[in-house]
N, C-alpha and C positions, 0 to 999 in steps of 0.2 A: 610904690603904686605904679603899675605899668601904664605907659602912655597909650593914647588912643591908637597911634600908629602901630605900636607893638601888638595890641589886641587884634588889629586888622590883619597884620602879617600872620598871626597864628591861625586866623580864620581862612586864609587864602587856600590852603590845601583842601579844606572841607568844601569851600565854594567850587573849586575845580572838580572835585569828586562829584558833587551834586550836579554840576553842569554836564559832566561826562555821562552820568547815569541818565539824565534827562535827554541828552542827545541819543544815547543808545536806545532808550524807550521810544523816542520819536522815530528813529530808524526802523525799529522793529514794527511799529504800527504802519509806517509807510510801506515797508516791504510786504506785510500781510495784505494790505489793501490793494496794492498794485500788482503783486506777483501771484498771490494765491487765488484770488477770485477775478474772473473776467466775464461778468454777466452781459447779456444782450437782451434788450427788451423786444427785439424783433424776431419773428420766426425765421428759420433758415429758408423756408419756402412760404407756406401759409400756416394758419392755425387749424386747417382742416385735416383731421387724422387720415382721411382717405388719400391725401397727397403723399403719404408715407407708406402706402401699401397696407394700411390697417383696414380690415374688412368693415363694411358698412354695418352699423348696429352693434359693433363690438366694444365701443367706447362710451363710457359715461363721464361727463365733465363734472368736476367737483371743485368747490371753493372751501378750503379748510381754515378755520380760525385757529390761530396760535394762542397760547396762554398770555403772551405779552402784546396782543392786539394787532398782529400782522395777519394777512390773508394769503394763503398759498393756493396756487392754481395747480390742478391735478387732473389726470386722465386715469380712470380705472378701466383696464382693457381685459375683456373676458374671452377665454378660449372656448372653442366649441365643445371640447371634451376636457375640461380642466382636471388636472391631477395634483396641482399645488397652486398656492396663491402667495404673492409676495410684493415687496416694496423695492423699487429701483432707485438708487442714488446715483445721479449722473455726475459727470466730471465738472471741472472748474470753469468751463467756457460755455457761452451761449445760453441755452435754456433747454427745456425738455424736447423741443423739436429737433435739436442737434443729435439726439440719440433715438429719435422715433423710428428710424429704419430698423432698429433692433426688435421692435414690438412684434411684427409678423413672425419672426423666428421664435420668439418666446412663446407666442400663442401656438405655434406648430409643435412645440415641446409640451403642450398641455399646461402652460404656466400662465395663470391669471396674474396681471401685474399692475400695481399702482405706480404710475409715472407722476412725479411731482417736481415743481420748481422750488428751490430754496428762496428765501426772502431776497428781493432785489433782482431775481432772474425772471425773464419772461413777463408774465402777467402778475406774478406775485408782488406784493407790496414790500416796502422796506429797503434796507441796505444790508448786504451780506457781511457777516462777521463770523469768526471762528466758532464762538459759542452759539451764535444764532443759527448757523446751518445745521449744527448737531441737534439743537433744540427742534429745528424744523423736521429733521429726520425722525426724532422721537414722536413728534406730533403726527406726522404722516403715518407712522407705524401704529399708533393708537387708533387713528381713523380707519386704517386698513383692517384692524381687528373688528371694528364695528360693521364693516360692509362685506367682508370676505365670507365665503362658505365655511362654516365652522368645522366641517368634517375633513377639510383639506389641510395638509401640512402647510405651515407658514414659513416662507423663505425671505431672506434679506440679501439683496444683490447690489454690489457696489462696483462702479467702473472708475478707474483712475483715481482722482481725488475723492470721488464718491466711495471708493473702497475704504479710504481713511475715515470718511464720515460714517460709513456703515459699521466699521470696527468700533467706533465710539458709541453708536446707537445701540449695538447689540449688548453693550455693557449696561444699558439703561432700560431695554425692552426685550422681552423674550421672543425668540424665534426657534424653529425646528431645524434650521440649517442656514449656512452662510455661503454665498458665492462671491468671490472676488475676481474681477477681471482687470488685468494690467495695473496692479496696485503696488504701491511702494511700501517699504518697511517703516519709514518715518519721514517727516518733512525735512529735518536737518540732513538726513542721508541723501534724499533725492536732490536737495539743493546743492550738495557737494558735487553730485553727478552733473547737474545742469550748468553749474557755474564753478568749474574746478579751479579757476584762477582768482576767484573773488571770495572773500570770507563772509558771504551772505548767510551762511548757515548760523552765524552768530546772532542774526536777527530773527530767526524763525521761532526760537523757543522750542520747548519739547511738545510740539503740536502733532496731532494725527499719528500717534505712536502705535501703528498697526501691529508691529511685531510684538509689543508688550501685551496687547490684547490676545493675539493668536496663541501666545504661550500659555494662556489660561482658558482657552476656548473649550467648551464642553458640548458643543453641537457639531455635527458633521460639516466639513469644509470642502468646497470645490474651488480650486484655483485654476484660472485660465489665463494664458499669457502667450504672446507672440515671441518666437525665438529671436527675431530681429527688431524687437521694440526699440525705437530710436529715442524714446523719451524716458521710459522706466525700464531699465535692463531686466531681462528675463531672470537674471541671477537673483534679483530681489524676490521674484515669485518663488524660486527654489528655496530661498532663505526662509520665507514665510512657511512654506511646506514643511521644511525641516524642523521648524519651531513648534508646529502644532502637535500637541500631545495625544490627541484623540483620533477619531475616524477622519480620514482625509484622502483626497485624490487630486491629481494635477493633470491638466490637459493643456498641451502646448500645440500651437499652430506653427508649422515649419515655415520660416520666412515671414511670419506675421509681424506687422508693424503695430504701432500703438492704437490706431483707430480703424484698421481695416480687417479685423478678424472675421466679422460677419459678412464681409465682402469676399474675402479670400477663401474661406472654408466654412460656410454656414452649416452645412450638413453635419460636420464633425462636432460643431458646437451644440447643435440641437441634440445630437446623440449623447454627448457628454452630460448635458443638463437633464435629458430624459432618464438616463441611467442613474444619475444622482438622485432624482426624485423617486425613482422606483425602488432604490435601495435604502431610502430613509427609514430608520427604525419606526415602528408603529407607535411606541410610547412618546408622549410629549416631553420635550426637553426644555430646560431653563438654563441660562448662562449663569456663571458665577458672578458675585459682586454686583447684582443689579442695584443701581443707585436710585434711591427715591429722592424726589425734589424736596429740600427742606421747607418747613412750613413758612418761614419768613420769606423765602423766594416765591412760594405760591401766593402769599399776600401781595408781594411787590408786583408779580405778574398780573394779578387781578386788577390792581390799581392802574398799572400801565395800560392794560387793555381798555379799561373804562375811559381813561384820559384820551387815548388815541382815537377811539371810536367817537368820542365827543368832538375832537378836533376835525375829524373827517366830515362830520355833519354840519360844521360851520360853513356858510356860503363863502365862496371866494370873493 
């Protein structure tokens, strides 16, 4: 019969392995929360759309309930002569006001657009998570379908990390076209670029695999990228372009950096978007592998929504 010490010695490798896995998982969670999402509750200037050059009367403010009980803040901006309507997924920093300067240019292209904040950003409730921001994109897309003019084509627009979000959203909700601006191929790959001397890509997991989605995309794709992008190399945009099997086009801004495309060359971007809208096929498109939420998750979301709303009604 083995001694108690002998049994303990046999268990040591398993304990070390378990601790290593726990440490790895903790590192992964810390990395995701500290490096992927950088929300800000305060506007870059004010919460008045007019301060970002958006015409008076062009914006409707909305509050969108999510299935799990959060509330998303959104602006639906209407063009004077709309030719398409879409949802805009912003980047990983700040809130919707950090990208609000883009709105006048999209309206000039005849593009109605729903700007929204993910959970934990701006006025939206909650804390941002990988699954949460994707769910928020799907929720915003469903809300957009309720309020948009039905005769207009529906587009999904993603900037930077928002492009990664948009790629996951379009797997779960149908659109007639996809626009990606300054978007990476996958989170592990961009982590390698940003931190070449540190193995931080080990902690990302296979998140925001934009390239994998683009390889199966069945709606027209417009890619826009600055040739001198200092955050996400333009080569990633070309890689996404090469992987797309269907109708696609790419517009580059010579010397453009990650955040200055609409400052450096707004006219060419408006032209590219206008042409993309004009050339969209008349028939409605659906993406492959649209994922329906399992019934058990719907029940769980409903329960969470009820509990969270009850908590918010309790006086402090």
